[in-house]
C-alpha positions as a Python dict, from the first residue, in 0.01 Angstrom:
ca = {
    (1, 'M'): (0, 0, 0),
    (2, 'Y'): (263, -131, -214),
    (3, 'K'): (648, -66, -187),
    (4, 'P'): (789, 39, -543),
    (5, 'V'): (1119, 36, -611),
    (6, 'S'): (1323, 242, -895),
    (7, 'A'): (1336, 53, -1224),
    (8, 'E'): (1749, 17, -1207),
    (9, 'E'): (1691, -182, -841),
    (10, 'A'): (1391, -379, -1020),
    (11, 'V'): (1581, -531, -1344),
    (12, 'K'): (1853, -646, -1088),
    (13, 'V'): (1672, -976, -1054),
    (14, 'I'): (1755, -1043, -1464),
    (15, 'K'): (2017, -1273, -1518),
    (16, 'S'): (2239, -1386, -1761),
    (17, 'N'): (2106, -1669, -1957),
    (18, 'D'): (1753, -1557, -1882),
    (19, 'R'): (1517, -1542, -2112),
    (20, 'V'): (1255, -1232, -2057),
    (21, 'Y'): (908, -1111, -2174),
    (22, 'I'): (788, -809, -2265),
    (23, 'Q'): (416, -704, -2301),
    (24, 'A'): (381, -562, -2643),
    (25, 'A'): (283, -294, -2834),
    (26, 'A'): (205, 53, -2685),
    (27, 'A'): (210, -109, -2330),
    (28, 'A'): (574, -155, -2403),
    (29, 'P'): (708, -39, -1996),
    (30, 'Q'): (984, 164, -2173),
    (31, 'E'): (1116, 239, -1838),
    (32, 'L'): (1221, -100, -1731),
    (33, 'I'): (1327, -213, -2086),
    (34, 'N'): (1553, 115, -2072),
    (35, 'A'): (1720, -21, -1742),
    (36, 'M'): (1794, -380, -1821),
    (37, 'S'): (1947, -218, -2122),
    (38, 'A'): (2165, -4, -1920),
    (39, 'R'): (2320, -337, -1754),
    (40, 'H'): (2466, -460, -2075),
    (41, 'E'): (2779, -480, -1955),
    (42, 'E'): (2709, -688, -1659),
    (43, 'L'): (2467, -919, -1848),
    (44, 'R'): (2548, -1214, -2097),
    (45, 'N'): (2295, -1448, -2328),
    (46, 'V'): (1983, -1257, -2198),
    (47, 'E'): (1698, -1375, -2461),
    (48, 'V'): (1427, -1109, -2509),
    (49, 'C'): (1115, -1238, -2641),
    (50, 'H'): (829, -1011, -2736),
    (51, 'L'): (543, -932, -3072),
    (52, 'H'): (586, -625, -3229),
    (53, 'I'): (694, -309, -2950),
    (54, 'E'): (598, 46, -2998),
    (55, 'G'): (940, 254, -2880),
    (56, 'E'): (1295, 261, -2829),
    (57, 'T'): (1482, -77, -2791),
    (58, 'P'): (1807, -17, -2697),
    (59, 'Y'): (1884, -362, -2605),
    (60, 'A'): (1861, -461, -2990),
    (61, 'N'): (2171, -262, -3057),
    (62, 'P'): (2400, -491, -3240),
    (63, 'K'): (2703, -369, -3019),
    (64, 'Y'): (2551, -529, -2748),
    (65, 'I'): (2515, -894, -2934),
    (66, 'N'): (2696, -1079, -2648),
    (67, 'S'): (2449, -920, -2365),
    (68, 'F'): (2080, -978, -2542),
    (69, 'H'): (1944, -1196, -2813),
    (70, 'V'): (1639, -1051, -2957),
    (71, 'N'): (1402, -1349, -3013),
    (72, 'S'): (1064, -1181, -3196),
    (73, 'F'): (731, -1350, -3266),
    (74, 'F'): (632, -1060, -3492),
    (75, 'I'): (927, -817, -3642),
    (76, 'G'): (844, -444, -3599),
    (77, 'K'): (1074, -190, -3756),
    (78, 'N'): (1282, -116, -3454),
    (79, 'I'): (1431, -475, -3418),
    (80, 'R'): (1387, -566, -3806),
    (81, 'H'): (1803, -476, -3836),
    (82, 'T'): (1875, -737, -3557),
    (83, 'L'): (1824, -1052, -3827),
    (84, 'K'): (2097, -926, -4032),
    (85, 'A'): (2332, -810, -3744),
    (86, 'G'): (2298, -1168, -3584),
    (87, 'N'): (2137, -1038, -3245),
    (88, 'G'): (1804, -1147, -3329),
    (89, 'S'): (1565, -1413, -3457),
    (90, 'Y'): (1253, -1433, -3565),
    (91, 'T'): (970, -1750, -3428),
    (92, 'P'): (689, -1817, -3701),
    (93, 'V'): (364, -1848, -3469),
    (94, 'F'): (13, -1772, -3497),
    (95, 'L'): (-127, -1498, -3258),
    (96, 'S'): (-354, -1773, -3165),
    (97, 'E'): (-119, -1989, -3003),
    (98, 'L'): (151, -1756, -2883),
    (99, 'P'): (37, -1828, -2536),
    (100, 'T'): (52, -2164, -2587),
    (101, 'L'): (449, -2145, -2592),
    (102, 'F'): (461, -2032, -2206),
    (103, 'K'): (165, -2235, -2090),
    (104, 'R'): (330, -2557, -2216),
    (105, 'N'): (721, -2412, -2087),
    (106, 'I'): (833, -2471, -2459),
    (107, 'L'): (967, -2135, -2408),
    (108, 'P'): (1007, -2141, -2059),
    (109, 'L'): (986, -1766, -1906),
    (110, 'D'): (1231, -1618, -1602),
    (111, 'V'): (1139, -1255, -1616),
    (112, 'A'): (836, -1047, -1763),
    (113, 'L'): (824, -675, -1807),
    (114, 'I'): (478, -542, -1796),
    (115, 'Q'): (323, -198, -1759),
    (116, 'V'): (13, -170, -1555),
    (117, 'S'): (-262, 124, -1428),
    (118, 'P'): (-269, 140, -1057),
    (119, 'P'): (-425, -98, -865),
    (120, 'D'): (-810, 14, -710),
    (121, 'K'): (-915, 1, -404),
    (122, 'H'): (-903, -393, -405),
    (123, 'G'): (-599, -399, -500),
    (124, 'Y'): (-705, -522, -864),
    (125, 'C'): (-448, -345, -1179),
    (126, 'S'): (-493, -334, -1573),
    (127, 'L'): (-309, -477, -1823),
    (128, 'G'): (-437, -163, -2017),
    (129, 'V'): (-410, -181, -2409),
    (130, 'S'): (-213, -461, -2418),
    (131, 'V'): (-344, -834, -2301),
    (132, 'E'): (-194, -1058, -2622),
    (133, 'G'): (15, -1384, -2436),
    (134, 'T'): (102, -1118, -2148),
    (135, 'I'): (-150, -1292, -1910),
    (136, 'A'): (32, -1642, -1999),
    (137, 'A'): (350, -1508, -1929),
    (138, 'I'): (222, -1365, -1590),
    (139, 'E'): (124, -1700, -1491),
    (140, 'N'): (411, -1905, -1607),
    (141, 'A'): (709, -1673, -1557),
    (142, 'K'): (943, -1678, -1229),
    (143, 'C'): (988, -1293, -1164),
    (144, 'I'): (694, -1028, -1275),
    (145, 'I'): (795, -693, -1301),
    (146, 'A'): (524, -407, -1356),
    (147, 'Q'): (585, -60, -1438),
    (148, 'V'): (282, 95, -1280),
    (149, 'N'): (133, 411, -1476),
    (150, 'P'): (-167, 619, -1383),
    (151, 'Q'): (-167, 688, -1740),
    (152, 'M'): (-254, 303, -1847),
    (153, 'P'): (-616, 314, -1922),
    (154, 'R'): (-814, 52, -1696),
    (155, 'V'): (-955, -135, -1959),
    (156, 'H'): (-1229, -394, -1881),
    (157, 'G'): (-1215, -787, -1955),
    (158, 'E'): (-933, -1061, -1898),
    (159, 'G'): (-652, -865, -1816),
    (160, 'I'): (-715, -781, -1444),
    (161, 'I'): (-435, -854, -1210),
    (162, 'H'): (-441, -869, -865),
    (163, 'I'): (-95, -682, -736),
    (164, 'S'): (-39, -987, -525),
    (165, 'E'): (57, -1168, -844),
    (166, 'L'): (331, -895, -921),
    (167, 'T'): (691, -993, -757),
    (168, 'T'): (819, -610, -803),
    (169, 'L'): (684, -275, -895),
    (170, 'V'): (800, 64, -1050),
    (171, 'D'): (572, 383, -1043),
    (172, 'V'): (618, 589, -1343),
    (173, 'D'): (414, 857, -1489),
    (174, 'T'): (484, 869, -1878),
    (175, 'P'): (248, 881, -2186),
    (176, 'I'): (145, 583, -2376),
    (177, 'H'): (326, 495, -2678),
    (178, 'E'): (61, 657, -2945),
    (179, 'H'): (35, 593, -3322),
    (180, 'F'): (-93, 839, -3548),
    (181, 'M'): (-202, 799, -3913),
    (182, 'P'): (-144, 975, -4230),
    (183, 'K'): (-405, 1028, -4451),
    (184, 'P'): (-511, 774, -4705),
    (185, 'T'): (-417, 827, -5071),
    (186, 'I'): (-639, 802, -5340),
    (187, 'V'): (-525, 461, -5439),
    (188, 'E'): (-610, 341, -5057),
    (189, 'Q'): (-938, 572, -5093),
    (190, 'K'): (-1041, 324, -5391),
    (191, 'I'): (-944, 23, -5200),
    (192, 'G'): (-1152, 127, -4865),
    (193, 'D'): (-1473, 219, -5155),
    (194, 'Y'): (-1454, -165, -5266),
    (195, 'I'): (-1403, -301, -4966),
    (196, 'A'): (-1699, -114, -4781),
    (197, 'E'): (-1905, -252, -5052),
    (198, 'L'): (-1842, -589, -4994),
    (199, 'I'): (-1936, -521, -4608),
    (200, 'E'): (-2298, -587, -4541),
    (201, 'D'): (-2538, -458, -4227),
    (202, 'R'): (-2473, -663, -3951),
    (203, 'S'): (-2143, -746, -4021),
    (204, 'T'): (-1844, -809, -3758),
    (205, 'L'): (-1481, -668, -3830),
    (206, 'Q'): (-1146, -750, -3814),
    (207, 'M'): (-867, -541, -3948),
    (208, 'G'): (-571, -410, -3841),
    (209, 'I'): (-386, -86, -3814),
    (210, 'G'): (-290, 116, -4135),
    (211, 'N'): (-418, 343, -4369),
    (212, 'I'): (-643, 116, -4548),
    (213, 'P'): (-801, -34, -4266),
    (214, 'N'): (-869, 359, -4165),
    (215, 'A'): (-1007, 426, -4510),
    (216, 'V'): (-1250, 140, -4505),
    (217, 'L'): (-1409, 266, -4156),
    (218, 'S'): (-1426, 608, -4310),
    (219, 'R'): (-1687, 465, -4568),
    (220, 'L'): (-1886, 265, -4312),
    (221, 'G'): (-2115, 572, -4182),
    (222, 'N'): (-2445, 440, -4306),
    (223, 'H'): (-2379, 77, -4239),
    (224, 'K'): (-2600, -47, -3964),
    (225, 'D'): (-2544, -287, -3668),
    (226, 'L'): (-2136, -383, -3719),
    (227, 'G'): (-1979, -558, -3503),
    (228, 'L'): (-1608, -569, -3364),
    (229, 'H'): (-1392, -893, -3308),
    (230, 'T'): (-1074, -776, -3407),
    (231, 'E'): (-712, -887, -3250),
    (232, 'M'): (-699, -489, -3262),
    (233, 'F'): (-823, -175, -3357),
    (234, 'S'): (-736, 227, -3353),
    (235, 'D'): (-880, 547, -3319),
    (236, 'G'): (-1073, 449, -3667),
    (237, 'V'): (-1339, 259, -3455),
    (238, 'I'): (-1434, 541, -3261),
    (239, 'D'): (-1640, 746, -3453),
    (240, 'L'): (-1832, 472, -3586),
    (241, 'I'): (-1911, 363, -3225),
    (242, 'L'): (-2024, 717, -3137),
    (243, 'K'): (-2282, 700, -3436),
    (244, 'D'): (-2394, 382, -3328),
    (245, 'V'): (-2299, 180, -3639),
    (246, 'I'): (-2084, -18, -3430),
    (247, 'T'): (-2357, -198, -3190),
    (248, 'N'): (-2221, -541, -3144),
    (249, 'N'): (-2530, -643, -3135),
    (250, 'Y'): (-2565, -903, -3381),
    (251, 'K'): (-2243, -1081, -3322),
    (252, 'G'): (-2198, -1467, -3221),
    (253, 'I'): (-1984, -1446, -2910),
    (254, 'N'): (-1944, -1148, -2642),
    (255, 'A'): (-2231, -968, -2844),
    (256, 'G'): (-2253, -611, -2708),
    (257, 'R'): (-1853, -559, -2664),
    (258, 'A'): (-1617, -459, -2912),
    (259, 'L'): (-1328, -717, -2883),
    (260, 'A'): (-965, -726, -2894),
    (261, 'T'): (-604, -837, -2763),
    (262, 'F'): (-428, -517, -2803),
    (263, 'L'): (-489, -148, -2935),
    (264, 'I'): (-268, 121, -3083),
    (265, 'G'): (-390, 431, -3150),
    (266, 'T'): (-365, 823, -3001),
    (267, 'K'): (-443, 947, -2662),
    (268, 'K'): (-803, 981, -2798),
    (269, 'L'): (-841, 591, -2813),
    (270, 'Y'): (-694, 515, -2452),
    (271, 'D'): (-878, 810, -2322),
    (272, 'Y'): (-1223, 656, -2499),
    (273, 'V'): (-1129, 306, -2367),
    (274, 'D'): (-1024, 372, -2003),
    (275, 'D'): (-1313, 217, -1747),
    (276, 'N'): (-1518, 167, -2080),
    (277, 'P'): (-1727, -178, -2049),
    (278, 'F'): (-1813, -160, -2449),
    (279, 'I'): (-1436, -245, -2468),
    (280, 'E'): (-1382, -589, -2365),
    (281, 'M'): (-970, -724, -2407),
    (282, 'R'): (-873, -1101, -2384),
    (283, 'A'): (-589, -1292, -2473),
    (284, 'S'): (-504, -1349, -2833),
    (285, 'D'): (-575, -1767, -2768),
    (286, 'Y'): (-902, -1662, -2692),
    (287, 'V'): (-974, -1367, -2916),
    (288, 'N'): (-802, -1535, -3235),
    (289, 'D'): (-906, -1866, -3147),
    (290, 'V'): (-1090, -1997, -3500),
    (291, 'A'): (-1354, -2146, -3324),
    (292, 'N'): (-1448, -1821, -3133),
    (293, 'I'): (-1432, -1621, -3473),
    (294, 'R'): (-1618, -1804, -3675),
    (295, 'M'): (-1930, -1786, -3426),
    (296, 'N'): (-1972, -1445, -3575),
    (297, 'P'): (-2209, -1411, -3866),
    (298, 'K'): (-2104, -1231, -4187),
    (299, 'M'): (-1718, -1195, -3995),
    (300, 'V'): (-1536, -991, -4248),
    (301, 'A'): (-1132, -1015, -4200),
    (302, 'I'): (-940, -749, -4384),
    (303, 'N'): (-573, -828, -4408),
    (304, 'S'): (-265, -751, -4616),
    (305, 'A'): (47, -882, -4815),
    (306, 'I'): (350, -795, -4930),
    (307, 'E'): (270, -1016, -5262),
    (308, 'I'): (35, -1296, -5410),
    (309, 'D'): (77, -1471, -5665),
    (310, 'L'): (-150, -1557, -5959),
    (311, 'T'): (-251, -1899, -5842),
    (312, 'G'): (-358, -1722, -5494),
    (313, 'Q'): (-35, -1774, -5243),
    (314, 'I'): (-26, -1505, -4999),
    (315, 'C'): (288, -1384, -4867),
    (316, 'A'): (267, -1152, -4571),
    (317, 'D'): (563, -1225, -4393),
    (318, 'S'): (859, -1177, -4572),
    (319, 'I'): (1022, -1017, -4907),
    (320, 'G'): (1197, -1311, -5069),
    (321, 'T'): (1399, -1460, -4789),
    (322, 'K'): (1443, -1140, -4576),
    (323, 'M'): (1232, -1189, -4287),
    (324, 'Y'): (984, -832, -4244),
    (325, 'S'): (679, -896, -4066),
    (326, 'G'): (516, -1202, -3916),
    (327, 'V'): (254, -1454, -3927),
    (328, 'G'): (64, -1274, -3633),
    (329, 'G'): (-328, -1343, -3698),
    (330, 'Q'): (-382, -1288, -4043),
    (331, 'M'): (-469, -1705, -4090),
    (332, 'D'): (-630, -1708, -3758),
    (333, 'F'): (-894, -1443, -3922),
    (334, 'M'): (-892, -1546, -4254),
    (335, 'R'): (-997, -1914, -4167),
    (336, 'G'): (-1261, -1792, -3927),
    (337, 'A'): (-1373, -1534, -4171),
    (338, 'S'): (-1427, -1811, -4413),
    (339, 'L'): (-1581, -2069, -4170),
    (340, 'S'): (-1855, -1774, -4042),
    (341, 'K'): (-2179, -1821, -4222),
    (342, 'G'): (-2190, -1502, -4477),
    (343, 'G'): (-1785, -1464, -4376),
    (344, 'K'): (-1531, -1233, -4613),
    (345, 'P'): (-1198, -1308, -4610),
    (346, 'I'): (-1011, -1043, -4778),
    (347, 'I'): (-665, -966, -4844),
    (348, 'A'): (-633, -574, -4943),
    (349, 'M'): (-334, -419, -5129),
    (350, 'P'): (-227, -162, -5339),
    (351, 'S'): (-145, -314, -5757),
    (352, 'I'): (243, -159, -5687),
    (353, 'T'): (479, -83, -5447),
    (354, 'N'): (617, 279, -5436),
    (355, 'K'): (886, 194, -5647),
    (356, 'G'): (628, 76, -5933),
    (357, 'V'): (677, -289, -5863),
    (358, 'S'): (394, -485, -5938),
    (359, 'K'): (240, -672, -5558),
    (360, 'I'): (63, -927, -5804),
    (361, 'V'): (348, -1129, -5936),
    (362, 'P'): (321, -1491, -6180),
    (363, 'F'): (536, -1690, -5858),
    (364, 'L'): (648, -1540, -5521),
    (365, 'K'): (982, -1461, -5501),
    (366, 'Q'): (1247, -1733, -5375),
    (367, 'G'): (1219, -1775, -4989),
    (368, 'A'): (888, -1616, -4924),
    (369, 'G'): (665, -1692, -4683),
    (370, 'V'): (335, -1853, -4761),
    (371, 'V'): (87, -1715, -4498),
    (372, 'T'): (-262, -1780, -4622),
    (373, 'T'): (-274, -2050, -4859),
    (374, 'R'): (-436, -2060, -5202),
    (375, 'A'): (-690, -2277, -5075),
    (376, 'H'): (-759, -2033, -4821),
    (377, 'V'): (-766, -1727, -5030),
    (378, 'Q'): (-1108, -1566, -5139),
    (379, 'Y'): (-1109, -1182, -5197),
    (380, 'I'): (-835, -981, -5309),
    (381, 'V'): (-910, -587, -5360),
    (382, 'T'): (-662, -339, -5549),
    (383, 'E'): (-754, -8, -5618),
    (384, 'Y'): (-875, -204, -5956),
    (385, 'G'): (-1150, -378, -5794),
    (386, 'V'): (-1234, -707, -5643),
    (387, 'A'): (-1133, -1070, -5739),
    (388, 'N'): (-1322, -1323, -5558),
    (389, 'L'): (-1112, -1701, -5620),
    (390, 'Y'): (-1320, -1888, -5434),
    (391, 'G'): (-1411, -2190, -5612),
    (392, 'K'): (-1244, -2072, -5906),
    (393, 'T'): (-965, -2301, -6091),
    (394, 'I'): (-628, -2172, -6150),
    (395, 'K'): (-664, -2048, -6491),
    (396, 'Q'): (-990, -1849, -6386),
    (397, 'R'): (-759, -1716, -6092),
    (398, 'V'): (-487, -1580, -6333),
    (399, 'K'): (-758, -1427, -6532),
    (400, 'E'): (-948, -1279, -6213),
    (401, 'L'): (-631, -1147, -6056),
    (402, 'V'): (-449, -1019, -6418),
    (403, 'N'): (-789, -810, -6401),
    (404, 'I'): (-702, -627, -6107),
    (405, 'A'): (-355, -572, -6112),
    (406, 'H'): (-180, -229, -6281),
    (407, 'P'): (-262, -203, -6618),
    (408, 'D'): (103, -139, -6686),
    (409, 'H'): (174, -520, -6572),
    (410, 'R'): (-110, -693, -6682),
    (411, 'E'): (16, -802, -7007),
    (412, 'H'): (338, -944, -6895),
    (413, 'L'): (189, -1122, -6590),
    (414, 'D'): (-25, -1309, -6831),
    (415, 'R'): (237, -1404, -7037),
    (416, 'A'): (478, -1502, -6768),
    (417, 'Y'): (274, -1739, -6607),
    (418, 'F'): (169, -1912, -6914),
    (419, 'D'): (502, -1938, -7066),
    (420, 'A'): (657, -2098, -6753),
    (421, 'L'): (382, -2391, -6771),
}
């Protein structure tokens, strides 16, 4: 039997000048986060590290600038304001290398705040819907505070932790953060159609969360023997698994299992993955390892961009100098797919923003970050078609990309680029 304490008691171990890691995405332990944040008057200069997390982030309030500093490895909407306010920073890192920051003590951790399922009869808990860098954090932090939640699904794979590895336990019974997706727009459906045509039977898929991935998945009902090797997935894959479209039988690694490092979705997803051997969760330095990804034949990686220039440079983490999201796993999977036998790395995006601004541009904005280089890029998909840039000269790339830009911007794009040469 373990002896739980209150969240308020548990977080008393956090001291000024500590570095704290919070488990990512839907697994973020909200009660521990709230209890830590409530100590803002007592604490000074606590560095709070994490990838994107769902839920509330009270420690990120700029008025607590003397108490907490946010160090984000991927910038979510709930902490984006900290960069401008001065109480937050961004550390660029491939998701495949996040655990390395802890394993090599590049970022020594004092405390890890996590959420787990209750221990089984053998004393083992599950990290549930988010493994990413949390295993490395557990192995290297001085203190592990775990929120034990019966609503956390028990997911198979690497994220199984014995209760003896946890320093302090806090009992809660609260729903896991849910993420509901709106219906794809007509533009997103057209993009989904083009991508579905690129996907062959027996392909293995990587895709993130969003309307374009959902639009793609909704068009794969007649495909056969697809696999899943992805940093994350959501509800959209469930129907394809139940229809035996996703079988994982032809993967080159972890065959027979759907592989991911974190999950974000609704209760339908969390109920489906609970104690389901078909789902395997592994740390991000395994899932996102290019050497592992490339072992899957016909690996298809589907990612997005903020903007792309006419030579093929992909900006996916910033709007000019303003950091917006992060490097994440895009390059891990773009490279892994390009090295896979028959693989297809794809960047998919609407041709224009909601304000009518072209996302295909002559030149990236000043300060824009290049996440995928022009040498790595292959397929670009908008609602106007598919551009295959692989093996193309710069002039050929310009023509390909102008052809899939919004018609209102095509003439300007072509002229602006060549006028600058």
